[in-house]
C-alpha positions in Angstrom: 61.2 100.8 97.4 64.7 99.3 98.3 66.6 101.0 101.1 70.4 101.4 101.2 72.8 102.4 103.8 76.0 104.3 103.5 79.1 103.2 105.3 80.7 105.6 107.8 83.5 103.7 109.3 86.8 105.7 109.2 88.9 102.5 109.6 88.7 99.3 107.4 88.7 97.3 110.6 85.3 98.9 111.6 83.7 97.9 108.3 82.7 94.3 108.8 80.8 95.0 112.0 79.1 98.0 110.6 78.1 96.1 107.4 76.7 93.2 109.5 74.7 95.8 111.6 73.2 97.4 108.6 72.1 94.1 107.1 70.6 93.1 110.4 68.6 96.4 110.4 66.9 95.4 107.2 68.7 97.3 104.7 68.7 96.2 101.2 72.1 97.5 100.1 75.3 99.1 101.4 77.4 101.6 99.7 80.9 103.0 99.9 81.9 106.4 98.5 85.2 107.7 97.2 86.1 110.9 99.3 88.8 110.5 101.9 89.2 106.7 101.3 89.3 104.1 98.5 85.6 103.1 97.6 86.3 99.4 96.7 88.3 98.1 99.7 85.5 98.7 102.3 83.1 96.5 100.2 85.6 93.7 100.2 85.6 93.9 104.0 81.7 94.1 103.9 81.5 91.0 101.7 83.1 88.9 104.5 80.4 89.8 107.1 77.1 89.9 105.1 75.2 87.4 103.0 72.2 89.3 101.5 72.7 92.9 100.9 73.8 94.6 97.6 77.4 96.1 97.9 77.8 99.2 95.8 80.3 101.8 95.1 78.4 105.2 95.2 80.6 106.4 93.7 83.9 105.4 92.3 85.4 108.1 90.1 85.7 106.6 86.8 88.3 108.6 84.8 91.4 108.3 86.9 91.1 104.4 86.4 91.4 102.5 83.2 88.3 100.7 82.4 90.5 97.5 82.5 91.6 98.2 86.1 88.0 98.8 87.2 86.7 95.6 85.3 89.3 93.5 87.2 88.4 95.1 90.7 84.7 94.6 90.0 85.0 91.1 88.8 87.0 90.3 92.0 84.3 91.9 94.3 81.6 90.2 92.4 83.1 86.8 92.9 83.9 87.5 96.5 80.5 88.7 97.3 78.8 85.8 95.3 77.1 88.2 92.9 76.1 90.9 95.1 78.6 93.7 93.8 77.2 96.8 92.0 79.6 99.1 90.2 78.6 102.7 90.7 80.6 105.2 88.6 80.8 109.1 88.8 82.7 111.7 86.6 83.6 114.1 89.1 84.3 117.9 88.0 87.2 119.2 85.8 89.2 120.7 88.7 89.4 117.4 90.6 90.0 115.3 87.5 93.0 117.6 86.4 94.4 118.8 89.7 93.5 116.2 92.3 93.9 113.1 90.1 96.3 114.6 87.5 94.2 113.0 84.8 93.2 114.4 81.4 89.8 116.0 81.2 87.4 115.3 78.3 83.6 115.9 77.7 82.2 113.6 80.6 79.1 112.3 79.2 80.4 110.8 75.9 83.6 109.5 77.7 81.5 107.8 80.5 79.2 106.2 77.7 82.3 104.7 76.2 83.7 103.7 79.7 80.6 101.6 80.4 80.6 100.1 76.8 84.2 99.1 77.1 83.6 97.5 80.6 81.0 95.4 79.1 83.2 94.4 76.3 86.0 93.3 78.6 83.5 91.3 80.8 82.2 89.6 77.7 85.6 88.7 76.4 86.4 87.0 79.8 83.0 85.3 80.1 82.7 84.0 76.4 86.3 83.9 75.0 85.4 86.4 72.3 88.1 88.5 71.0 88.6 91.7 72.9 87.8 94.5 70.3 86.5 97.8 71.6 87.3 100.9 69.4 86.0 104.3 70.7 87.2 107.9 70.6 88.4 107.8 74.3 89.1 104.1 74.9 90.5 101.3 72.8 91.0 97.7 73.8 92.4 95.0 71.6 94.7 92.8 73.8 93.7 90.1 76.2 96.1 87.2 76.4 95.2 84.1 78.5 97.7 85.0 81.3 95.7 88.1 82.0 92.2 86.7 81.4 90.5 85.4 84.6 88.0 83.4 82.4 84.2 82.9 83.1 82.8 83.8 86.4 80.2 81.8 88.3 78.2 84.9 88.5 76.8 87.4 86.0 78.8 90.6 85.3 78.2 93.3 87.8 75.3 95.9 87.2 76.7 99.4 86.4 75.1 102.5 87.7 76.4 106.0 86.9 75.8 109.4 88.7 74.4 112.2 86.7 73.1 115.7 87.2 72.5 117.3 83.8 70.0 116.0 81.4 72.7 114.6 79.0 74.3 112.3 81.5 70.9 111.1 82.5 70.4 110.2 78.9 73.7 108.2 78.9 72.5 106.3 82.0 69.3 105.5 80.1 71.1 104.4 77.1 73.8 102.1 78.4 73.5 101.6 82.3 71.5 99.4 84.6 70.7 102.4 86.8 71.3 106.1 87.7 72.4 107.5 91.0 71.3 111.0 91.7 73.3 113.4 94.0 72.1 114.4 97.3 71.4 117.9 95.9 68.2 117.0 94.1 64.4 117.4 94.3 61.3 115.7 93.4 60.6 118.3 90.7 64.2 118.0 89.2 63.7 114.2 89.1 60.3 114.5 87.4 61.1 117.4 84.9 64.8 116.6 83.9 66.0 113.3 85.1 63.2 110.9 84.1 62.8 112.6 80.6 66.6 112.2 80.2 66.4 108.7 81.0 63.4 107.9 78.7 65.4 109.6 75.9 68.4 107.5 76.4 66.3 104.3 76.6 64.6 105.2 73.4 67.9 105.8 71.7 69.1 102.3 72.4 65.9 100.5 72.1 65.6 99.6 75.8 62.6 99.8 78.1 62.8 102.7 80.6 62.1 100.1 83.3 65.6 98.5 82.7 67.2 101.6 84.2 66.8 101.8 88.1 66.8 105.2 89.8 68.3 105.8 93.2 68.5 109.0 95.3 67.4 110.4 98.7 67.9 114.2 98.7 68.9 115.2 102.1 66.9 113.7 105.0 66.6 115.3 108.4 64.9 113.5 111.2 64.9 113.1 115.0 62.6 112.3 117.9 61.5 115.9 118.2 61.7 119.3 116.8 64.5 120.4 119.0 66.8 117.5 117.7 65.7 118.3 114.1 66.7 121.9 114.6 70.1 120.9 115.8 70.7 118.7 112.8 69.4 121.2 110.3 72.5 123.4 110.6 74.9 120.8 109.3 72.6 120.0 106.3 72.4 123.8 105.4 76.2 123.8 105.2 76.2 120.8 103.1 73.7 122.3 100.6 75.7 125.4 100.5 78.8 123.5 99.7 77.3 121.6 96.8 75.4 124.6 95.6 78.6 126.6 95.3 79.8 124.0 92.6 78.7 125.0 89.1 78.1 121.4 88.1 75.0 121.5 90.3 73.6 124.8 89.0 71.0 123.0 86.7 69.3 121.8 90.0 69.3 125.3 91.4 68.0 126.8 88.2 65.0 124.4 88.3 64.0 126.2 91.5 65.0 129.7 90.8 68.1 129.6 93.1 70.8 130.3 90.5 71.8 133.8 91.9 72.3 132.1 95.4 74.5 129.6 93.7 76.6 132.2 92.0 77.0 134.0 95.5 78.0 130.7 97.0 80.4 130.1 94.3 82.2 133.4 94.8 82.3 132.7 98.7 83.9 129.4 98.1 86.5 131.2 96.0 87.3 133.5 99.0 87.4 130.5 101.4 84.3 131.7 103.4 83.2 128.3 103.9 81.8 128.9 107.5 79.5 131.5 106.3 78.0 129.9 103.4 75.3 128.0 105.1 73.6 131.3 106.1 72.8 131.9 102.5 70.5 128.6 102.5 67.0 129.9 103.2 64.1 128.0 104.7 62.7 127.9 101.1 65.9 126.4 99.8 66.3 123.9 102.6 62.7 122.7 102.1 63.3 122.1 98.3 66.3 119.9 98.9 65.5 118.2 102.2 62.7 116.1 103.6 62.2 116.9 107.2 60.2 115.2 109.9 60.3 113.5 113.3 60.9 109.6 113.4 57.2 108.7 113.2 56.5 110.9 110.1 59.7 111.0 108.1 59.0 107.9 106.0 55.5 109.1 105.0 57.0 112.5 104.1 59.6 111.0 101.9 57.2 108.8 100.2 54.7 111.7 99.8 57.5 113.6 97.9 59.3 110.9 96.1 56.9 108.0 95.9 56.5 106.7 92.3 59.7 108.5 91.2 62.4 106.4 92.7 63.3 102.7 92.9 65.7 102.9 95.9 66.5 105.5 98.6 69.7 106.0 100.3 68.8 106.4 103.9 71.5 107.5 106.2 69.7 110.5 107.7 71.1 113.6 109.3 70.4 113.4 113.1 71.6 115.1 116.3 72.4 111.6 117.8 72.1 108.0 116.9 68.7 106.7 116.0 67.2 104.0 118.3 67.3 100.7 116.5 63.7 99.9 117.0 62.7 103.3 115.3 65.3 102.7 112.5 63.9 99.3 111.8 60.4 100.7 111.6 61.5 103.6 109.2 63.3 101.2 106.9 60.3 98.9 106.8 57.8 101.8 106.2 60.0 102.8 103.3 60.3 99.3 101.8 56.5 98.9 101.9 56.0 102.4 100.2 55.6 102.8 96.5 
């Protein structure tokens, strides 16, 4: 199982050092997310201080960007990193697309399928010189003059992973993507009963083998040197679970465990702005469903017991009260990498 690290530097100047440290710890990949900062720029910085790890957006929001813009950015990062860039795309929810990005909303699954297909057509045009001609419902591309064509790259086109929660978007990933990224609010049961069948259905539709689509996730991971430190880290994870559970997009995950009524209550609390109180609704049962909890010497085994055989990669940037000692971190990463 490959093990990935999520960048946490708030300033771009801190990224090269953090990325080099993560590579030295034995991580297989480094990811950057689109929250308060751009997801691509940190990876450009990380490319300058690393030589081995995969560099991935996890995720970049697709629909505010034309596939052409994303194709150019991805190509440049692939060249800069000497073939180590991976494009991870997400759809976001309607409210953010319309009100935060001021972009038109459309059914996200079919639109994301076309987004990925059009990216591949653009990259193929550059690599082979074939005429650019992609005609879909949501995206149409037919113009590529030499002035705007970077030509063939020394490296293959970037792999494309997409984020998904519902069964349909899992099917899209199985149909057209190199991999699927699961949200932190997930569980082994949901992966087994919803995600993997969706991937299988998509793969069958396009005549691909299921093994061609990688699967990466982690759920929430809470660890520490002792039970006292774990209890201190748990409160923050309860708040994060409550926040995500208040979003209706994630209700299918809650329904798989019978937590849909709690989700509805949390949604109403979010509308009233009762963010500080929401974590109190996350019971121990709910916490256990979505989080793997254990001390340093047991967390790898507990994670593998729950997710072994279901995932190809784990995102391991655990919730802790304080920083993990490097010797402990190296050991946990190694145990996870050696797990099945």
